C-alpha positions in Angstrom: 140.9 49.6 105.9 140.9 50.9 109.5 144.2 52.1 110.8 145.3 50.4 114.0 148.3 51.9 115.9 149.9 50.3 118.9 151.5 53.5 120.0 149.6 56.7 121.0 149.7 59.4 118.4 151.1 62.9 119.1 148.5 65.7 118.9 150.6 68.7 119.7 153.6 69.8 121.8 153.4 71.9 125.0 156.7 73.5 126.1 158.6 70.8 124.3 156.5 67.9 125.7 154.7 65.7 123.3 151.0 65.5 124.2 149.4 62.3 122.9 145.8 61.5 122.4 145.9 59.0 125.3 147.3 61.8 127.6 144.3 64.0 126.7 141.9 61.1 127.5 143.8 60.5 130.8 143.4 64.2 131.8 139.6 64.0 131.1 139.2 60.9 133.2 141.4 62.3 136.0 139.2 65.4 136.2 136.1 63.2 136.2 137.5 61.1 139.0 138.3 64.2 141.1 134.8 65.6 140.4 133.1 62.4 141.6 135.3 62.3 144.7 134.4 66.0 145.5 130.7 65.3 144.9 130.8 62.2 147.2 132.5 64.2 150.0 130.1 67.1 149.8 127.0 64.8 149.7 128.2 62.8 152.7 127.9 65.9 154.9 124.3 66.7 153.8 121.2 65.5 155.6 119.4 64.9 152.3 121.6 63.0 149.9 121.1 62.4 146.2 120.5 59.0 144.6 123.9 59.1 142.9 125.6 59.3 146.3 123.9 56.1 147.5 124.9 54.4 144.2 128.5 55.3 144.8 128.4 54.3 148.4 127.0 50.9 147.6 129.7 50.5 144.9 132.5 51.5 147.3 131.1 49.3 150.1 131.0 46.3 147.8 134.6 46.8 146.7 135.7 47.3 150.3 134.2 44.0 151.3 136.2 42.3 148.5 139.5 43.8 149.7 138.6 43.0 153.3 138.5 39.3 152.4 142.2 39.6 151.4 143.6 42.2 153.8 141.5 41.8 156.9 142.2 44.4 159.6 144.7 46.2 157.3 142.0 47.0 154.8 141.5 50.6 156.1 145.2 51.3 155.6 145.4 50.2 152.0 141.9 50.8 150.8 142.5 54.4 149.5 145.3 53.4 147.1 143.6 50.1 146.1 140.2 51.7 145.3 142.0 54.6 143.5 143.6 52.0 141.3 140.3 50.2 140.7 138.2 53.3 140.1 140.6 55.1 137.8 141.4 52.0 135.7 137.7 51.3 135.5 136.8 54.8 134.2 139.7 54.7 131.8 138.5 51.3 130.4 134.9 52.5 130.0 135.9 55.9 128.6 137.6 54.2 125.7 134.2 52.7 124.7 132.4 56.1 124.4 131.4 57.2 120.9 134.0 59.5 119.4 137.0 58.0 121.3 139.2 56.5 118.6 136.8 57.6 115.8 137.0 61.5 116.0 139.9 62.3 113.8 142.0 65.5 113.4 144.7 66.4 111.0 148.2 66.6 112.4 151.6 66.9 110.7 154.0 63.9 110.8 157.3 64.6 109.2 156.6 66.2 105.8 153.0 65.0 105.4 149.7 65.6 107.1 147.7 62.6 108.4 144.5 62.0 110.3 144.8 60.6 113.8 142.2 60.0 116.6 141.8 63.0 118.9 141.2 60.7 121.9 142.5 57.2 122.6 141.6 54.8 125.4 144.4 55.5 127.9 144.9 51.8 129.0 145.4 50.9 125.3 148.7 52.8 125.7 151.5 50.7 127.2 153.0 53.8 128.7 150.0 54.2 131.0 149.8 50.6 132.1 153.5 50.5 132.7 153.3 53.6 134.9 150.4 52.0 136.9 152.4 48.8 137.3 155.5 50.7 138.6 153.4 52.6 141.1 151.7 49.3 142.2 155.0 47.4 142.7 156.7 50.4 144.3 153.8 50.7 146.8 154.2 47.0 147.6 157.9 47.4 148.4 157.3 50.6 150.4 154.6 49.1 152.7 156.7 45.9 153.1 159.6 48.0 154.4 157.3 50.1 156.6 155.7 47.0 158.3 158.7 44.6 158.4 161.6 47.0 158.7 164.5 47.2 156.4 166.3 44.3 158.0 163.5 41.8 157.6 162.7 43.1 154.2 166.2 42.6 152.9 166.3 39.2 154.6 163.5 38.0 152.3 165.8 38.4 149.3 169.3 38.0 150.7 169.4 34.9 152.9 172.9 33.5 153.2 172.0 30.7 155.6 172.3 28.0 152.9 172.8 28.0 149.1 169.1 27.1 148.3 167.8 30.0 150.3 170.2 32.3 148.6 169.1 31.3 145.1 165.4 31.4 146.1 166.1 35.0 147.3 167.5 35.8 143.9 164.4 34.4 142.2 162.2 36.4 144.5 164.0 39.6 143.3 163.4 38.7 139.7 159.8 37.9 140.6 159.3 41.4 142.0 160.5 42.9 138.7 158.4 40.5 136.7 155.3 41.8 138.4 155.7 45.1 136.6 155.7 43.4 133.2 152.8 41.2 134.3 150.7 44.1 135.5 151.4 46.3 132.5 151.0 43.8 129.7 147.9 42.1 131.1 146.0 45.3 131.3 147.3 46.7 128.0 146.8 43.5 126.1 143.2 43.0 127.2 142.1 46.6 126.6 144.0 47.0 123.3 142.7 43.7 122.0 139.1 44.8 122.8 139.5 48.1 121.0 141.0 46.3 117.9 138.0 43.9 118.0 135.5 46.7 118.1 137.3 48.6 115.3 137.3 45.5 113.0 133.7 44.5 113.7 132.5 48.1 113.2 134.4 48.2 109.9 133.1 44.9 108.6 129.5 45.2 109.7 128.8 49.0 110.4 125.2 48.7 111.6 124.5 47.5 115.2 126.8 44.5 115.0 129.3 45.9 117.5 126.7 46.4 120.3 127.1 42.9 121.8 130.9 43.3 121.7 130.6 46.7 123.5 128.6 45.0 126.3 131.4 42.4 126.5 134.0 45.1 126.7 132.2 46.9 129.5 132.4 43.7 131.5 136.0 43.1 130.5 136.9 46.6 131.6 135.4 46.0 135.0 137.1 42.7 135.4 140.5 44.0 134.4 140.2 46.9 136.9 139.2 44.4 139.6 142.1 42.0 138.7 144.7 44.8 138.8 143.6 46.1 142.2 143.0 42.7 143.7 146.4 41.4 142.7 147.9 44.5 144.2 146.0 43.7 147.4 147.2 40.0 147.4 150.8 41.0 146.9 150.5 43.6 149.6 149.1 41.0 152.0 152.0 38.7 151.3 154.6 41.5 151.4 153.7 42.7 154.9 153.5 39.2 156.3 156.6 38.0 158.2 158.3 35.0 156.7 159.4 32.2 158.9 
């Protein structure tokens, strides 16, 4: 039977820090993201550009238009962080579908016994990663809300003592801000982890070609989940910087 682990497995320790298989995958995707960004910047200054540059430009322009429909004139301010969310999560989701990710095993020592664990694991199938992304997203929303509204108006959204109803609504708004972290983290983790479990089970039951349609489905799901995460961040940003009356 295939072994399915909810938590990421530890591959080795570096200066006392446990390095998991999802962290290794994250480092690879991070370097790939930086490489693509450097390539795009270098190509943009050349007279004769490569076809890959125009593909990236079309992709970026399409995503920019989506964010513009939500943020309007503030799109230029927030687009760098929103597109970073989208592109990084997208690459993480698709990286987890590559051959060898989750299936290339190495022997490690757990306690007093040696076991085989995957060398690489889809990073967004690790709740630690999605939780970190969620915290960054919600923290950014609060930061820009304070920046555009000022600390007084920002606090007034949550602490309104004009009447009892407004006071309790403010308390609910505080709880709502914290619940966004759980919503962001578990939505992304649940969808990606469920997809990886599905592919593992299908490949185990019917090893030959049966998983191909499901891989196509997961490619689409990976794109949708990256778009949902970044678009929800954009929607919450738009609401956070708007003055309440």
